[in-house]
C-alpha positions as a Markdown table, in Angstrom:
| # | Residue | x | y | z |
|---|---|---|---|---|
| 1 | Met | 14.5 | -27.8 | 16.3 |
| 2 | Met | 13.9 | -25.1 | 19.0 |
| 3 | Thr | 15.4 | -21.7 | 19.8 |
| 4 | Ser | 17.7 | -23.3 | 22.3 |
| 5 | Gly | 18.9 | -26.4 | 20.4 |
| 6 | Val | 18.8 | -28.4 | 17.2 |
| 7 | Thr | 18.2 | -32.1 | 17.3 |
| 8 | Val | 20.2 | -33.9 | 14.6 |
| 9 | Ala | 20.4 | -37.5 | 13.4 |
| 10 | Asp | 23.3 | -38.8 | 11.1 |
| 11 | Gly | 22.4 | -42.4 | 10.9 |
| 12 | Thr | 24.5 | -43.6 | 13.8 |
| 13 | Thr | 23.7 | -41.2 | 16.6 |
| 14 | Thr | 21.0 | -38.7 | 17.5 |
| 15 | Gly | 21.9 | -35.6 | 19.6 |
| 16 | Thr | 21.3 | -32.0 | 20.2 |
| 17 | Ile | 23.5 | -29.0 | 19.5 |
| 18 | Leu | 22.9 | -25.3 | 20.3 |
| 19 | Asn | 21.0 | -23.3 | 17.7 |
| 20 | Gln | 23.9 | -20.8 | 17.5 |
| 21 | Arg | 26.0 | -20.0 | 14.5 |
| 22 | Arg | 29.3 | -21.1 | 16.0 |
| 23 | Ala | 27.8 | -24.4 | 17.2 |
| 24 | Val | 26.1 | -25.1 | 13.9 |
| 25 | Arg | 29.2 | -24.2 | 11.9 |
| 26 | Ala | 31.4 | -26.5 | 14.0 |
| 27 | Phe | 28.9 | -29.3 | 13.7 |
| 28 | Leu | 28.9 | -29.1 | 9.8 |
| 29 | Lys | 32.7 | -29.0 | 9.8 |
| 30 | Ser | 32.9 | -32.1 | 11.9 |
| 31 | Tyr | 31.9 | -34.2 | 8.8 |
| 32 | Lys | 34.2 | -34.8 | 5.9 |
| 33 | His | 31.4 | -34.9 | 3.5 |
| 34 | Ile | 27.6 | -34.2 | 3.7 |
| 35 | Asp | 25.4 | -35.0 | 0.8 |
| 36 | Leu | 22.2 | -33.4 | 2.0 |
| 37 | Val | 20.7 | -31.7 | 5.0 |
| 38 | Val | 17.0 | -31.9 | 5.6 |
| 39 | Cys | 15.1 | -29.8 | 8.1 |
| 40 | Glu | 11.6 | -28.7 | 8.9 |
| 41 | Pro | 10.3 | -25.1 | 9.1 |
| 42 | Thr | 10.2 | -23.9 | 12.7 |
| 43 | Gly | 9.0 | -20.4 | 12.5 |
| 44 | Gly | 12.3 | -19.1 | 11.2 |
| 45 | His | 14.5 | -20.8 | 13.8 |
| 46 | Glu | 15.8 | -23.1 | 11.0 |
| 47 | Ser | 17.2 | -20.1 | 9.0 |
| 48 | Leu | 20.5 | -20.2 | 10.8 |
| 49 | Leu | 21.1 | -23.8 | 9.8 |
| 50 | Leu | 20.1 | -23.1 | 6.2 |
| 51 | Glu | 22.4 | -20.1 | 6.0 |
| 52 | Glu | 25.3 | -22.1 | 7.3 |
| 53 | Cys | 24.6 | -24.9 | 4.9 |
| 54 | Leu | 24.6 | -22.4 | 2.0 |
| 55 | Arg | 27.8 | -20.8 | 3.2 |
| 56 | Ala | 29.5 | -24.2 | 3.4 |
| 57 | Gly | 28.2 | -25.3 | 0.0 |
| 58 | Ile | 26.0 | -28.0 | 1.4 |
| 59 | Ala | 22.8 | -28.9 | -0.4 |
| 60 | Cys | 19.8 | -28.5 | 2.0 |
| 61 | His | 16.0 | -29.1 | 1.8 |
| 62 | Arg | 13.4 | -27.5 | 4.0 |
| 63 | Ala | 10.7 | -30.1 | 4.1 |
| 64 | Asp | 6.9 | -29.6 | 4.1 |
| 65 | Thr | 5.7 | -30.4 | 7.6 |
| 66 | Leu | 2.5 | -32.2 | 6.5 |
| 67 | Lys | 4.4 | -34.4 | 4.1 |
| 68 | Val | 6.9 | -35.4 | 6.8 |
| 69 | Lys | 4.1 | -36.1 | 9.2 |
| 70 | Ser | 2.4 | -38.4 | 6.7 |
| 71 | Tyr | 5.7 | -40.1 | 6.0 |
| 72 | Ile | 6.3 | -40.8 | 9.7 |
| 73 | Arg | 2.8 | -42.2 | 10.2 |
| 74 | Ser | 3.2 | -44.5 | 7.2 |
| 75 | Phe | 5.7 | -46.4 | 9.4 |
| 76 | Gly | 3.0 | -46.8 | 12.1 |
| 77 | Thr | 4.8 | -44.3 | 14.3 |
| 78 | His | 2.5 | -42.1 | 16.2 |
| 79 | Gly | 4.9 | -40.8 | 18.9 |
| 80 | Lys | 6.3 | -37.3 | 18.8 |
| 81 | Ser | 9.8 | -36.3 | 20.0 |
| 82 | Asp | 12.7 | -34.4 | 18.6 |
| 83 | Ala | 14.7 | -37.6 | 18.3 |
| 84 | Ile | 12.0 | -39.3 | 16.3 |
| 85 | Asp | 11.5 | -36.3 | 14.0 |
| 86 | Ala | 15.3 | -36.0 | 13.4 |
| 87 | Ala | 15.7 | -39.7 | 12.6 |
| 88 | Met | 12.7 | -39.7 | 10.3 |
| 89 | Leu | 13.8 | -36.5 | 8.5 |
| 90 | Arg | 17.1 | -38.3 | 7.7 |
| 91 | Ala | 15.2 | -41.4 | 6.4 |
| 92 | Tyr | 12.9 | -39.0 | 4.4 |
| 93 | Gly | 15.9 | -37.4 | 2.8 |
| 94 | Arg | 17.7 | -40.7 | 2.0 |
| 95 | Glu | 14.5 | -42.1 | 0.4 |
| 96 | Arg | 13.3 | -39.1 | -1.6 |
| 97 | Trp | 16.5 | -37.0 | -2.2 |
| 98 | Ala | 16.1 | -37.2 | -6.0 |
| 99 | Lys | 12.8 | -35.4 | -6.0 |
| 100 | Leu | 13.4 | -32.9 | -3.2 |
| 101 | Ser | 13.9 | -29.2 | -4.2 |
| 102 | Leu | 17.0 | -27.6 | -2.8 |
| 103 | Trp | 16.7 | -24.5 | -0.6 |
| 104 | Gln | 18.0 | -21.3 | -2.0 |
| 105 | Ala | 18.5 | -18.0 | -0.1 |
| 106 | Pro | 15.5 | -15.8 | -0.6 |
| 107 | Asp | 15.7 | -12.2 | -1.9 |
| 108 | Pro | 15.8 | -9.8 | 1.2 |
| 109 | Asp | 12.9 | -7.8 | -0.3 |
| 110 | Glu | 10.8 | -11.0 | -0.7 |
| 111 | Thr | 11.6 | -11.9 | 2.9 |
| 112 | Arg | 10.5 | -8.5 | 4.1 |
| 113 | Leu | 7.3 | -8.7 | 2.0 |
| 114 | Arg | 6.5 | -12.1 | 3.4 |
| 115 | Ala | 6.9 | -10.8 | 7.0 |
| 116 | Leu | 4.7 | -7.7 | 6.3 |
| 117 | Val | 1.9 | -9.9 | 4.6 |
| 118 | Arg | 2.0 | -12.4 | 7.5 |
| 119 | Arg | 1.7 | -9.5 | 10.0 |
| 120 | Arg | -1.2 | -8.0 | 8.0 |
| 121 | Gln | -3.0 | -11.4 | 8.1 |
| 122 | Glu | -2.5 | -11.6 | 11.9 |
| 123 | Leu | -3.9 | -8.1 | 12.4 |
| 124 | Ile | -6.9 | -8.9 | 10.3 |
| 125 | Ala | -7.5 | -12.0 | 12.4 |
| 126 | Ile | -7.4 | -9.9 | 15.5 |
| 127 | Lys | -9.8 | -7.4 | 14.0 |
| 128 | Ile | -12.3 | -10.1 | 13.1 |
| 129 | Ala | -12.0 | -11.7 | 16.5 |
| 130 | Glu | -12.7 | -8.4 | 18.3 |
| 131 | Lys | -15.7 | -7.6 | 16.1 |
| 132 | Asn | -17.1 | -11.1 | 16.8 |
| 133 | Arg | -16.6 | -10.7 | 20.5 |
| 134 | Ala | -18.5 | -7.4 | 20.4 |
| 135 | Lys | -21.5 | -9.1 | 18.8 |
| 136 | Ala | -21.5 | -11.9 | 21.5 |
| 137 | Pro | -23.9 | -11.8 | 24.4 |
| 138 | Gly | -22.7 | -9.2 | 26.9 |
| 139 | Gly | -20.5 | -7.5 | 24.3 |
| 140 | Arg | -22.2 | -4.2 | 24.7 |
| 141 | Lys | -20.9 | -3.7 | 28.2 |
| 142 | Leu | -17.3 | -3.9 | 26.7 |
| 143 | Ala | -18.1 | -2.1 | 23.5 |
| 144 | Thr | -15.6 | 0.7 | 24.3 |
| 145 | Ser | -12.8 | -1.8 | 24.8 |
| 146 | Phe | -13.6 | -3.6 | 21.5 |
| 147 | Glu | -13.8 | -0.4 | 19.6 |
| 148 | Ala | -10.5 | 0.8 | 21.0 |
| 149 | Val | -8.7 | -2.4 | 20.0 |
| 150 | Val | -10.2 | -2.3 | 16.5 |
| 151 | Lys | -9.1 | 1.3 | 15.9 |
| 152 | Val | -5.6 | 0.5 | 16.9 |
| 153 | Val | -5.5 | -2.6 | 14.6 |
| 154 | Glu | -6.9 | -0.5 | 11.7 |
| 155 | Arg | -4.2 | 2.1 | 12.2 |
| 156 | Gln | -1.6 | -0.7 | 12.2 |
| 157 | Leu | -3.1 | -2.1 | 9.0 |
| 158 | Gln | -2.8 | 1.3 | 7.3 |
| 159 | Ile | 0.8 | 1.5 | 8.3 |
| 160 | Ile | 1.5 | -2.0 | 7.0 |
| 161 | Asp | -0.2 | -1.3 | 3.7 |
| 162 | Val | 2.0 | 1.8 | 3.3 |
| 163 | Glu | 5.1 | -0.2 | 4.0 |
| 164 | Ile | 4.1 | -2.9 | 1.5 |
| 165 | Arg | 3.5 | -0.4 | -1.2 |
| 166 | Glu | 6.8 | 1.4 | -0.5 |
| 167 | Leu | 8.7 | -1.9 | -0.4 |
| 168 | Ile | 7.4 | -2.9 | -3.8 |
| 169 | Ala | 7.9 | 0.5 | -5.3 |
| 170 | Asn | 11.6 | 0.5 | -4.2 |
| 171 | Ser | 12.4 | -3.1 | -5.3 |
| 172 | Ser | 12.9 | -3.4 | -9.1 |
| 173 | Ala | 12.2 | -7.2 | -9.0 |
| 174 | Leu | 9.0 | -6.9 | -6.9 |
| 175 | Lys | 7.8 | -3.8 | -8.8 |
| 176 | His | 8.1 | -5.6 | -12.1 |
| 177 | Arg | 6.3 | -8.8 | -10.8 |
| 178 | Ala | 3.6 | -6.7 | -9.0 |
| 179 | Ala | 3.0 | -4.8 | -12.2 |
| 180 | Ile | 2.3 | -8.0 | -14.1 |
| 181 | Cys | -0.1 | -9.1 | -11.3 |
| 182 | Thr | -2.0 | -5.8 | -11.2 |
| 183 | Ala | -2.3 | -5.8 | -15.0 |
| 184 | Met | -5.1 | -8.3 | -14.3 |
| 185 | Asp | -8.0 | -6.0 | -13.6 |
| 186 | Ser | -9.2 | -8.5 | -11.0 |
| 187 | Leu | -6.1 | -8.0 | -8.8 |
| 188 | Gly | -5.4 | -5.0 | -6.7 |
| 189 | Pro | -2.0 | -4.0 | -5.2 |
| 190 | Ile | -2.6 | -5.7 | -1.8 |
| 191 | Val | -3.8 | -9.0 | -3.4 |
| 192 | Ala | -0.8 | -8.9 | -5.7 |
| 193 | Ala | 1.5 | -8.4 | -2.7 |
| 194 | Lys | -0.2 | -11.3 | -0.9 |
| 195 | Leu | 0.3 | -13.7 | -3.9 |
| 196 | Leu | 3.9 | -12.7 | -4.4 |
| 197 | Ala | 4.6 | -13.3 | -0.7 |
| 198 | Ile | 2.6 | -16.5 | -0.2 |
| 199 | Leu | 3.5 | -18.0 | -3.6 |
| 200 | Pro | 7.0 | -16.7 | -4.6 |
| 201 | Glu | 7.4 | -19.7 | -6.9 |
| 202 | Leu | 4.9 | -18.1 | -9.4 |
| 203 | Gly | 6.5 | -17.9 | -12.8 |
| 204 | Ser | 8.8 | -20.9 | -12.3 |
| 205 | Met | 6.2 | -23.8 | -12.4 |
| 206 | Thr | 4.1 | -25.7 | -14.8 |
| 207 | Arg | 0.4 | -24.9 | -14.8 |
| 208 | Arg | -0.4 | -28.1 | -12.9 |
| 209 | Lys | 2.2 | -27.5 | -10.2 |
| 210 | Ala | 1.0 | -23.9 | -9.8 |
| 211 | Ala | -2.6 | -25.1 | -9.3 |
| 212 | Ala | -1.5 | -27.8 | -6.9 |
| 213 | Leu | 0.7 | -25.6 | -4.9 |
| 214 | Ala | -2.1 | -23.0 | -4.6 |
| 215 | Gly | -4.4 | -25.8 | -3.4 |
| 216 | Leu | -6.7 | -25.3 | -6.4 |
| 217 | Ala | -6.1 | -28.5 | -8.3 |
| 218 | Pro | -9.1 | -31.0 | -8.4 |
| 219 | His | -7.8 | -34.3 | -7.1 |
| 220 | Pro | -9.4 | -37.6 | -8.4 |
| 221 | Asn | -11.3 | -39.8 | -6.1 |
| 222 | Asp | -11.9 | -42.8 | -8.3 |
| 223 | Ser | -12.1 | -46.5 | -7.5 |
| 224 | Gly | -12.7 | -49.2 | -10.2 |
| 225 | Gln | -15.6 | -48.1 | -12.3 |
| 226 | Lys | -16.6 | -45.5 | -9.9 |
| 227 | Gln | -15.7 | -41.9 | -10.5 |
| 228 | Gly | -15.9 | -40.0 | -7.2 |
| 229 | Tyr | -16.4 | -36.3 | -6.6 |
| 230 | Arg | -13.2 | -34.4 | -7.2 |
| 231 | Lys | -12.2 | -31.9 | -4.5 |
| 232 | Ile | -9.5 | -29.2 | -4.2 |
| 233 | Arg | -7.4 | -29.7 | -1.2 |
| 234 | Gly | -3.8 | -29.3 | 0.1 |
| 235 | Gly | -1.5 | -26.6 | -1.1 |
| 236 | Arg | -1.4 | -23.2 | 0.6 |
| 237 | Pro | -4.9 | -22.2 | 1.8 |
| 238 | Asp | -3.9 | -18.5 | 2.1 |
| 239 | Val | -3.8 | -18.4 | -1.7 |
| 240 | Arg | -7.4 | -19.4 | -2.0 |
| 241 | Thr | -8.4 | -16.8 | 0.6 |
| 242 | Ala | -6.6 | -14.1 | -1.4 |
| 243 | Leu | -8.2 | -15.1 | -4.7 |
| 244 | Phe | -11.8 | -15.6 | -3.4 |
| 245 | Met | -12.8 | -11.9 | -3.8 |
| 246 | Pro | -11.3 | -11.6 | -7.3 |
| 247 | Ala | -13.2 | -14.7 | -8.3 |
| 248 | Leu | -16.4 | -13.3 | -6.8 |
| 249 | Arg | -15.8 | -10.2 | -9.0 |
| 250 | Ala | -15.8 | -12.5 | -12.1 |
| 251 | Ala | -19.0 | -14.1 | -10.8 |
| 252 | Ala | -20.5 | -10.6 | -10.7 |
| 253 | Gly | -19.7 | -10.2 | -14.4 |
| 254 | Lys | -16.7 | -7.9 | -13.9 |
| 255 | Gly | -13.1 | -8.4 | -15.0 |
| 256 | Glu | -11.3 | -10.4 | -17.7 |
| 257 | Phe | -12.5 | -13.8 | -16.1 |
| 258 | Ala | -16.2 | -12.9 | -16.1 |
| 259 | Pro | -16.8 | -14.6 | -19.5 |
| 260 | Phe | -15.0 | -17.7 | -18.3 |
| 261 | Tyr | -17.2 | -17.9 | -15.2 |
| 262 | Lys | -20.4 | -17.3 | -17.3 |
| 263 | Arg | -19.4 | -20.1 | -19.7 |
| 264 | Leu | -18.9 | -22.6 | -16.9 |
| 265 | Val | -22.2 | -21.8 | -15.2 |
| 266 | Thr | -24.0 | -21.9 | -18.6 |
| 267 | Asn | -22.6 | -25.4 | -19.2 |
| 268 | Gly | -24.1 | -26.6 | -15.9 |
| 269 | Lys | -21.2 | -26.0 | -13.5 |
| 270 | Lys | -22.3 | -25.2 | -9.9 |
| 271 | Pro | -21.6 | -21.6 | -8.9 |
| 272 | Met | -19.1 | -22.5 | -6.1 |
| 273 | Leu | -17.3 | -24.9 | -8.4 |
| 274 | Ala | -17.2 | -22.2 | -11.1 |
| 275 | Ile | -15.7 | -19.8 | -8.5 |
| 276 | Ala | -13.0 | -22.4 | -7.7 |
| 277 | Ala | -12.3 | -22.9 | -11.4 |
| 278 | Val | -11.9 | -19.1 | -11.8 |
| 279 | Met | -9.4 | -19.0 | -8.9 |
| 280 | Arg | -7.4 | -21.8 | -10.6 |
| 281 | Lys | -7.6 | -19.9 | -13.9 |
| 282 | Ile | -6.3 | -16.7 | -12.3 |
| 283 | Ile | -3.3 | -18.5 | -10.7 |
| 284 | Val | -2.4 | -20.5 | -13.8 |
| 285 | Thr | -2.7 | -17.4 | -16.0 |
| 286 | Leu | -0.6 | -15.4 | -13.6 |
| 287 | Asn | 2.1 | -18.1 | -13.5 |
| 288 | Ala | 2.3 | -18.1 | -17.3 |
| 289 | Arg | 2.5 | -14.3 | -17.6 |
| 290 | Leu | 5.3 | -14.1 | -15.0 |
| 291 | Arg | 7.1 | -17.0 | -16.6 |
| 292 | Asp | 6.9 | -15.4 | -20.1 |
| 293 | Ala | 8.1 | -12.1 | -18.6 |
| 294 | Ala | 11.1 | -13.8 | -17.0 |
| 295 | Ile | 12.0 | -15.5 | -20.3 |
| 296 | Ser | 11.8 | -12.2 | -22.3 |
| 297 | Gln | 14.1 | -10.5 | -19.8 |
| 298 | Ser | 16.7 | -13.3 | -19.9 |
């Protein structure tokens, strides 16, 4: 899917339609019955298709790109084209439809929060890059330029932070969820905003799913009698980034998770593994508190 067109496959043909509301609506109406529409995230360009599916009462699933890529490669297909992707997305949906979560329209405030958090992360990346360039050989000659860019970025970060706080304060749902997050003395308002934006599913999952989606679940690496080293992988890496400093705070003996960290290290757990365990503990606990709060409100 691109800004100019959407490549579609229906089992008999593969073609491209304009990624415009009228064209998408006409395409969906051309079928008497559609069981499921499967698409990939394309930087927001897929939102029009999802909105029209929702409007027409058609079930749709926005697939995880990495899972779809692995699925395509499992057939020995290494080529990449819109036609291949469309055909494979159809096959993916036909094979796994029973386990696919259906897309639901996000809350406008959550969408706005996600955009602000994403922009904040982009600005931080720019700031780090400029500071690294200033330290590189020959950086002193361009010090004025680097400093100017960093100052502009810092001003933009201040503006973004204000907008995030105002958005949460003016949204009853976000305000309530953020209050539960910041009730943990390890989480500040910005970290809470990041978690709510990056992991909006918090409060609606089991503890294992929460850990896995956050990329904090230790995956087994066993074969026969051998028990391999378990590693955390997958999930959403931005969650781990957001939780690293709160976990370090526990490692420093501060916050409600400090005793948990100390107990792990005392029992022989390596410090970095203990920090990862603290991050997992934070996300699992937060998921449970948000879930309990939602149940008490219903």
